[in-house]
N, C-alpha and C positions, 0 to 999 in steps of 0.2 A: 672299470669303467664308466663315464657318464652314460646316462640314459640316451642324451643326446646323439650317442656315436653310434647309438645299435642300429640305428634304420642306414645310416651310409654303409657301413661295414656289411650287415647283409643283405642288401640288395649288389654289393661288389661281387659276393659270396655265387648269389643267383645268379649274375651275366658271367661268372667264370665259368659256373656250371653249365651254362646254354652255350656257350663259347667253345666248350670243349667237347658239346654232344654234337655241335653243328661242324666243327672240326673234323672227330672221328664219323660223322656222319657221310661227309663229303669224301674223306679218305676213305672210306670203305666203299661208298659209289663208284670211287675211279678204281678203286682195288677191283670189282665187279667188273667194269668195264677191258681194265686190261686181261680179266681173268675171261672173256670172253674171245679178244685179239686172240689170244696166245692160245686160246684153248683150239682156234677154227684153223691152227696152225700142227700143234703137237697133236690133237687125238687121231686127226684122219691117217697121219703118217704111222705110228702107232697100228691102226688097221689094218693100212694095205701093206704090211710088213718090210716097210723100205728102209733101208740104211742108213741111221740117225748118226750124221756126222756130230762134228765137235760143236759147231753150231747151233744144232739139232739138241744136243744136248745140255747149252746152256737155256734154250726157251723151254724144256722140260724143267729145268734145276728152279726157272724164274713160274713155271707155272704154279708147281708145288709151292713156293714160298708165297705167291699170291694166295691161293688157298688156303694158307695158315693166316694170312693179313685179313684175309674176309671172314673168317671165323673170327678171330679177335678183334676185330671191327666189330662186327656182330654183337660179341657177347659187349664189349666196352657201351656201343650205344645203349645198349640194354640198360647197363647197370646205370649210364649216366641219363638215361628217361625217366627210369624209377628212382633216383634223387632229385630230379626236375619234379619230378611229380610230388614226390614227400617235399619238397620247398613250396609248391603251391601251397599245400594241404596246410601245412603248418603260418604260411604266409597268410593266409586266410582265418585261421583259430588265434593266430597273434592277433588280424586287426580288429576280431571280434569281441576276445578280449578284451582289449585296447578300450574298447567303445560299451565295454555292456559292462552294467553291472553282475557278479557272478552269483547271490545270492536274491536276487529278486525276478533275471534278466530283462530289467529295462537297463534303457540306457544308464548311461553316467556321466560324472560329472564331463566328462573329456567330448563325449558326444553333444552334453547338451550346448554345451559354451560354440562349441561347432554347428548346430543350427542353428542356434542363435546369431552368430557370426552370418550366416548365409541370409538368416531373416534380414538383418540389419543391411546387408548388404543389399540386398534387394529392395529396400525403402519400404518395406511392406509393415501393416502395423499389427499387433496381437496386443496381448496380455501375458504376461510371466507371472505364475503362481507358484506359490511357495511354503510348504506345506512342514507342517513340525509337529510329532505325537507329543501330547501332554503326556507326562510322567511316564516315558518311557523306562525311566532306569529301573524305576517299579515291578515292572514285567522280570527284565532280567534279575535283578535279586530276587525276586520271589519264585518265579520258577525255572531259573536257570535260561543261558543263553540258548538254547536250543527252540524252547519257546520263543524268547525275544525274536529268533531268525525268523519262523514259522508265521509271527504275526508281521514281519516286516515282509512276506511274501503273501499275504492276504491283504495290507493294504496297497502295494503293488499291481495288486487283481483289482483293486478300487476304482484306482485311479487309471486303468489300464479302459474298464468296464465304464467308466463316468465320463471322460474325456474324448471326446472326436477322435475319427480312426487317422486320421491326416496328425494329432499331435505328436509331441516327442514328450516321453513320461521318462522321467529320468528320476535315479537313488543319488544323490549327490553327497551323499556321508553321512553315519551314523542315523538317527530314524529322521534324516530332512529330507525330503523329498520336491521335485519339482514338478512342472508341465507349462511348454511354450506352448500357448494358444493362436496360432500361428493364422491373424486376417480376422480373428474375433471380437465378438464388440464388447463394450463393460457387460453389459445386460445376460450376453452369453457367457462370460466368464465366471458370471456369478453364480450364473445357473451351474454351472459345473462345479463351483468353490461348495454353492449350498449342496448338490448331488452328492458328494465326497461325504461333507461333516453328517447328514442324515447316515449314509452308508455306515460311516463309523460309530455312527451313537447305539447300534445297537450290539447286542454283547457276543463276542468273536468266540468262537470253539477252537482251542489250541489241543483237543484232543483227549489230555487229561483234564486240563481247567477248563475253564470260562471268563474271560476279561471282559475290562469293559475298558474301551479306551475314549477318547478323541481326538483332536489334534487346533491347532492354530494354522492359521495359513495368510497370508498375507498377498496382495496382488497388487501388481504395475503397470503401466504401459510401455508398451515397445516402442519409443518414437525414433523418428529419424536425426542423421547426425549421434544417435548414444552409443556408446562403447558397452560391448556384452557386461562388463563388470558394473558399470555404474545402472544397466538395470536391475541385476542381481541386486545390488548394495542395495535400490531402492524397494526390491520385496522383502530385502532383511527387515528395511526396517518398519515398510509396512508388517512384517511377522511379529517383531517385537509387539507394534501396536496393538493385534488382534492379542497379544500372551499379555500385554498390559489392560486390556478389555475384561479380562477372566477368562479367554481360552475358550476354547470349543466355537470358535467364530471366526469369519475375515474381516478383514481391513485392509483397506487401498491404501495407498502410500502418500505420505502428506510431507510437501516443502520446509512445513513448518516443524513437523515432527523431524525430520532430518538435523536441522538446526539442531532441537534440543537435545538428540542425543549427541550430535556433535561436540556439543559444549560439555553434555556429561561427561563423554570420552576424555575428552581436553583435563575438563576437570578430579577424574580418576586418576589420568598421568601426572597431573602437575599433585597429586595426594599422595602417588606414590614417589615423586622426587624429593618431596617435603618431609615426608619420614625420614629419608635417609641423609637429606641437608639437616638435618634439626630442625627445620621450621615452626614444628609444633612443640609448642608450650604450657605450660601450666600456668593458669592465674585464678586466686585465692579467694574466696566470698567470704566472709565472716559467719561466725556460729556463735548467736549471744544465748545466754542462761535470763531468762523471761523473767525471772524472780530474784535474781540477783542483780542482773544487766551487765557481765562481768563477760567478756571474752572467754570462748571455752575452746575455739580451734575455729578453722576455717575446711569449706570444704573447695576441692582442687577440679576446677572449668578448662578443659581444654582450649586454647586459642592457637587461632595459624596467624604467623607472620609471613606472609609469602610476599616474594620479593615482586610480582607480575598481579597479585589480587587485593594487595594491603591486605590489613589486621581484619579477619574475620571470627564470627563467634562459633560457637559449633553446628546450628542450626545450618548451616550451611555447608558444612561436609560431613557430618555424623553419617546422615542416611547413604549416600553414596561411598561412604567406608564401610559400613555394612555390606551394602549389596556385593561389593569386589571382594572382601574379604580383609579389607587392611585396616579393620577398625582394633584389630588383636594386637599387631606391632604399634601401631597409632595411641593405643592405651595405654602398653605398658614402656612406652618411650616417653607419654605424661607424667603416669606414675612414680617412675624413675626419677626423673627431676625434681618430682616435687617434694619427694621423701626426704632425698639427696639436701634439698634445700631446708626441710623444716626438723630434720635431725638434729638441727642445734636451738632452736626455738625451745623459750620455754616450757619444761616437761608436762605438765599441765594441757595443752595444748595440743587435740587430737586433729587429724587428716583426714576426710573423708573423700571416698575417691566415686564416682561412677562404672557401672560395667555392664554393658552392652548387652540384649537378650542372647545376641546372636554368639558373643562369646561361651554364654554355657554350651554350647554346640562343641568344645572344646574339651574331652576328657582330662587334660590337662592344665587346665585354667587354675585350677588350684596352685599349681607345680610352680605356674609362671610367676603368680603373684606372692607366693613366698621366698620366692628365688631373686625378686626385685628389692623386697623388703629384708631378706640378711646382707645381700652385695650393698642395700644402701648405710646401713646399719642403722635400720630406723627401729623403735621399738616397738611389736607387733600389736601390742595392747594401744595404741595413740593409734591404729589405722581402722576408720569405718568404714566398710564396705558395703555402697548400696545397689542393690537390685529393685530393678521394677517388676510391675505385677505380669510383665508380658513376658518375664524367662520364666513362670510356670508354666506358659505354655509349653514351652522345650519337653526334655525328657525328665518329667520330673524325679525321678528317682539319680539320674545324673546330680541337676541342681541340688537335691538333698546331699548328695555325697561331696559335691563340693563346698556348699556350705558348712557342712559338718567338720572338712579337713583345714577349712581356713580359722572357724571357732576353735579348732584342737591347738592351733598355735596363739591362742588370745585376740584373735581378731575379730573384732565385730560385725555386725550386719546388721542394715537397717534396710527396711522396706521402702522405696521411693516412688510417689504420686503416689501415695495410698488414695483409692476411688477414686480413679479414672480406668483402672484396669481390669481385672478379672479374677483376681482376687473376694473371696467370701470370706464372711468375718467367722466360718467354719474354720476357713481355710489357715486364715490368723495363727488361731489358736496350735496348730500344728506345726507351722512353721518354727525353727529353731532363729524365731528376728531377735535382736535388742532395740531395737528402735521401732516408730512409725513415722514417715514424713508424710504430713496430709498437699496433697497438689496444690501448687495455688490458685488454680482457678476458681477452687476452697473460700482460698484467704480472703482475694480479693473481695469477695462479695457480699463477706462474713458480715458488715454493718447495712446491706441495702436488701439483702433477705432474708426472712425469717428460715424458708427451706434450709439456704445453704446452712446457716446458723445452727438449726436442729444435727442438719450431717455433721457438722462438727464437731457438734456437743455428743451422738452419740459414738465419735472415734475415737475422743478424747474419754468416751465413760468404757470403752471396750480398753483404753490402755490402762487408767486405773487399775480395771478387774484382772488383765493380764499380768499386771506390775511390768508392761512396758513401755517407757517415756515416749511423749507425741514431741515433733521437731513441725512447725508451721514454716514451710515455704511464701515467698513471698509479700512480706510484710513492708507494705512502704507507706505507714503512717501512726500518728500516735494512736490515732482512732482505732484501728486495727490491733496493735499489738495491745491495748485495755481492754479492747471487748477478748481477747484469747485469753487473757490473765483471769476473767472469767471462770472459764474453762481447764484450767491448770495446762494450759499445754510449758513444756519444760524448756523447749531452746523455740528458736527464729532467729531465720536468713530472709534478707530482704536490702530492697536501694534504703531502705529504712535507716541501715546500720550501714549499709555502705555497697558500693557495686566491687563486683571482680579485680582484682589487683595485680598487677605484676609480683616477679617476687622481689626486687629489688625496694617498689614502697611499702609492702608488708614489712620486710626488714627493718625498714628506717623508721615505720611505728613503731616497731617492736622496740627497736633501741630507745625511741621517744618517751616508753613508759616506763623506762628502767629509768630513768633517769628523774631529776626533781620535775614534778609539774608546777613549782613553786616560781623557777627560774623566769627574769624577766625577759632574758633575752634569747629566745629561739634559734635554732641553726638558720640557715638558707635552706638544709634540706628537708627539716622539719616544716617550715612555712610552705614547702612544697608539699609537702604530704599532707601539710594539716584540712585542703576541701576537699580529698578524695579518700577518707576515711575519718570518722568518728573519732572523737579522744575518748569516751566515753557515753555509754548507753542506758 
């Protein structure tokens, strides 16, 4: 039975009990009146020793039956009264449970929304304060759920102490709380928020352990003509702003923030549907041997052919995909397409793919990549997986295990964007990497800055010492390429050699290279591909 049907059924049951009790009470009262009337005739006759006639016998029988009815009615009325009292008690308990959070004793979400509805109906001003504990899951994971429940009760007590007596303090789910400050000004609301933050900044004693917690708080004004859901949503946006500002602080709702978050949510939904519809495709940027000037491979880069947003580069969607956990399926989809496309290319050409640091949280990452390689029929030794220095901030042991599994099947590993992250020279010496890629921010200024040139020289010298080849990213001029030649960089990529290209364009270009370069009349497809990719480097 649906929850909405419980209330009417319960009320009808109460009405039936009350009706039965009333009818029984009335019947018993009538029986008592009749008892008195009959008794006034039967009892005197019995005491006077009068001859009882047939009519008197009937009165005597009726009198006795009336006594039985009175006794039965009294007992029945008593039972019904007890049932009605029990129902009233259960009704009060159910109502209290329906509006109270059992873990903290605060109001629950239902009661908060009712209080907010009343406040809006009265057209009174106020502030809704939404609070979320920072890293509460860590307390549960480290100390158990009993400690977590105790912490929630302590937080609830702090809210009650800091908020005015007439406020509605509620726990609305998980580690999320709310306070409705009816009639409060912005200054008064900020005072309450600051008091809560100060209270929670102190160590919390959970009995066996002491923990340090903090909270993020979102504030929104309760305004006329709003709906309850709108006020709660605005507080939620403000809470997000507080978390983005570094947590352990409060923030007010900002309409601009709402537009930003709405756009972001829509972007995330579009990414999800884009993965399902195959809108993310690989584009390929040439990798060139700087000594022989020969093409040695391509780096596969994700591009989004969105029917509503147009053609987008990775910078516009990678961060959103990482934060929503969609980066894994997105990357695997693009890699799968890239490897199926490249498996029939000349066997000396390699494919380099990027792996986000977020993906290293998945202990099955190596298995996912190896499965794609196997299903695509792509030789593992032609695949190079690029990891960034930020990946080393994840679980180092898991990262090393993933790298080891990939190398065991012949896949090579390169350290991408070197110089911009957290890896030190000593760390590089201990990592099982096959290549170092210098970030383009250094390459683009190498001819303008002696300091940058010195850094590039140091990195290339390190590579020579460790016998690890160096690739330079972002080469856009002959001058930069000639400068890199002095340092012994092995490979390079950048707009000097070609921008990222579609699979069709690369296929056309590779077909061109297999034909006779001296042919006088190039085909139409060759002419179309010529300005997009250089035929020699």
